[in-house]
C-alpha positions in Angstrom: -30.6 -2.6 117.7 -31.8 0.7 119.1 -30.0 0.0 122.3 -26.7 -0.7 120.5 -27.1 2.6 118.5 -27.7 4.5 121.7 -24.5 3.0 123.3 -22.4 3.9 120.2 -23.8 7.4 120.2 -22.9 7.8 123.9 -19.3 6.6 123.2 -18.9 9.0 120.3 -20.2 11.8 122.5 -17.6 11.0 125.2 -14.8 11.3 122.6 -16.1 14.7 121.5 -16.5 16.0 125.1 -13.2 14.6 126.3 -10.7 15.0 123.5 -7.2 13.6 123.9 -4.8 16.2 125.3 -1.1 16.4 124.5 1.4 15.5 127.3 3.0 18.3 129.1 6.2 19.7 127.4 9.5 18.3 128.6 11.4 21.2 130.2 15.1 21.4 129.3 16.4 24.8 130.3 15.4 28.5 130.5 17.4 31.7 130.2 16.1 34.9 131.9 18.7 37.3 133.2 18.0 38.8 136.7 19.5 42.1 135.6 16.6 43.0 133.4 13.2 43.0 135.1 9.9 44.9 134.6 7.6 46.4 137.2 4.3 44.6 137.9 1.3 46.2 136.1 3.6 48.3 134.0 3.1 48.9 130.2 5.7 46.3 129.5 3.8 43.6 131.4 0.6 44.6 129.5 2.4 44.3 126.2 4.0 41.0 127.2 0.6 39.6 128.1 -0.6 40.7 124.6 2.4 38.9 122.9 1.7 35.8 125.0 -1.9 35.9 123.8 -0.9 36.3 120.2 1.6 33.5 120.4 -0.7 30.9 122.0 -3.6 32.0 119.7 -1.4 31.3 116.6 0.3 28.1 117.8 -2.0 26.0 115.6 -0.1 27.3 112.6 0.8 24.3 110.4 4.4 25.6 110.2 4.9 25.5 114.0 6.3 29.1 114.1 5.0 32.5 114.8 6.3 36.0 115.6 4.4 38.7 117.5 5.0 42.1 118.9 3.1 44.6 121.0 3.7 48.2 122.2 4.1 51.7 120.8 7.5 52.8 119.6 10.1 52.2 122.2 7.7 52.5 125.2 7.5 49.0 126.5 7.9 47.2 123.2 7.8 43.4 123.4 8.9 41.0 120.7 8.2 37.3 120.9 8.2 34.1 118.9 7.9 30.3 119.2 9.2 27.4 117.3 7.7 23.9 117.7 9.5 20.8 116.6 8.6 19.8 113.1 7.2 16.4 114.0 4.6 17.7 116.4 1.0 18.4 115.5 -0.5 22.0 115.6 -2.7 21.0 118.5 0.3 19.7 120.5 2.2 22.9 119.6 -0.6 25.0 121.0 -0.6 23.1 124.2 3.2 23.5 124.6 3.1 27.3 123.8 0.2 27.8 126.1 2.0 26.1 129.0 5.1 28.4 128.3 3.1 31.6 128.1 0.6 31.1 130.9 2.7 29.2 133.5 6.3 28.4 132.9 7.6 31.8 131.7 5.5 34.3 133.7 5.3 32.3 136.9 7.7 29.4 137.3 11.0 30.2 135.6 11.1 33.8 134.5 8.7 36.0 136.4 9.0 39.8 135.7 11.9 39.4 133.3 12.3 41.7 130.3 14.1 39.0 128.3 13.5 35.3 128.5 13.8 32.1 126.5 12.5 28.6 127.4 13.5 25.4 125.7 11.5 22.2 125.9 12.2 19.0 124.1 9.2 19.8 121.8 9.5 23.6 121.3 11.1 26.9 122.1 9.4 30.2 123.2 11.3 33.5 123.4 10.6 37.2 124.1 12.6 40.4 124.5 12.4 44.1 124.9 14.6 44.4 121.7 13.8 43.0 118.3 15.6 39.8 117.4 13.5 38.9 114.4 15.6 37.7 111.5 18.9 38.2 113.4 21.6 35.7 113.9 21.9 34.6 117.5 25.0 32.7 118.5 24.0 32.1 122.1 22.3 29.0 123.5 23.1 25.9 125.4 25.1 22.8 124.7 23.5 19.6 126.2 25.1 16.2 125.8 24.9 12.7 127.0 28.0 11.8 129.1 28.0 8.2 128.0 31.2 7.3 126.3 31.5 5.8 122.8 33.6 2.7 122.5 35.4 1.8 119.4 36.8 4.0 116.6 36.1 7.5 117.9 37.3 9.2 114.8 35.0 7.1 112.7 32.1 8.0 115.0 32.8 11.7 114.7 33.1 11.5 110.9 29.8 9.7 110.7 28.1 12.3 112.9 29.5 15.3 111.1 28.6 13.9 107.6 25.1 13.1 108.7 24.5 16.4 110.4 25.9 18.3 107.4 23.4 16.4 105.2 20.5 17.2 107.6 21.5 20.9 107.8 21.4 21.2 104.0 18.0 19.5 103.9 16.6 21.7 106.6 17.9 24.9 105.1 16.3 24.0 101.7 13.0 23.1 103.4 11.2 26.2 102.0 10.2 29.6 103.4 7.8 28.3 106.1 9.3 25.2 107.6 13.0 24.3 107.9 13.1 20.9 109.6 14.9 17.6 108.8 15.9 14.4 110.4 18.4 11.6 109.5 19.7 8.3 110.7 23.2 6.8 110.4 24.6 3.4 111.5 27.8 3.5 113.5 28.0 -0.3 114.1 25.6 -3.2 114.5 24.6 -2.1 117.9 24.6 1.7 117.7 22.4 3.9 115.6 22.8 7.6 115.4 19.8 9.9 115.1 20.0 13.5 114.1 17.6 16.5 113.9 18.0 20.0 112.7 15.5 22.9 112.7 15.7 26.6 112.1 13.1 29.4 112.4 11.9 30.6 109.0 13.1 34.1 110.1 16.6 32.8 110.4 17.3 33.9 114.0 18.0 30.3 115.2 
């Protein structure tokens, strides 16, 4: 009995020492203009590193959203935020934001950029030298599956539009901290339509 207890204690200890980590975020696209770049070791880079730290440190928020800024007046000010998909855990969100702020944005996709946004399947991370908090942004990317729909195309479009309108309404009414909603619609016996809508609480996406 004592031997069995010792084995169980060893297994529990292994789970504590080696917690399950989240899979790497699925990269979709990034936007970081070449025309706006900062100098290495400049005040802007220092402030950007501070914003990155604030974002990754607050990525365990149960709402999957956080805004941060660093700087003094107009001298190298940096504004940043992240938005994790509403069906991911805070621990997963922190893993994704940490990947964006320590590797993907500063090293892989957008080194030395004053303005950058990265989209994963699971979350979005953005920063800029100008405040975008609470502002409408009509930019972005349109991604789509090139597979053709067979059958009544007008009916398919109507079903998609109706379902997405329902989801948008539900997401917008989700409360001040989390605006996320999903929905399912049946087009025919072999095709199911899945929808998702999410906005930042600040309203800039």
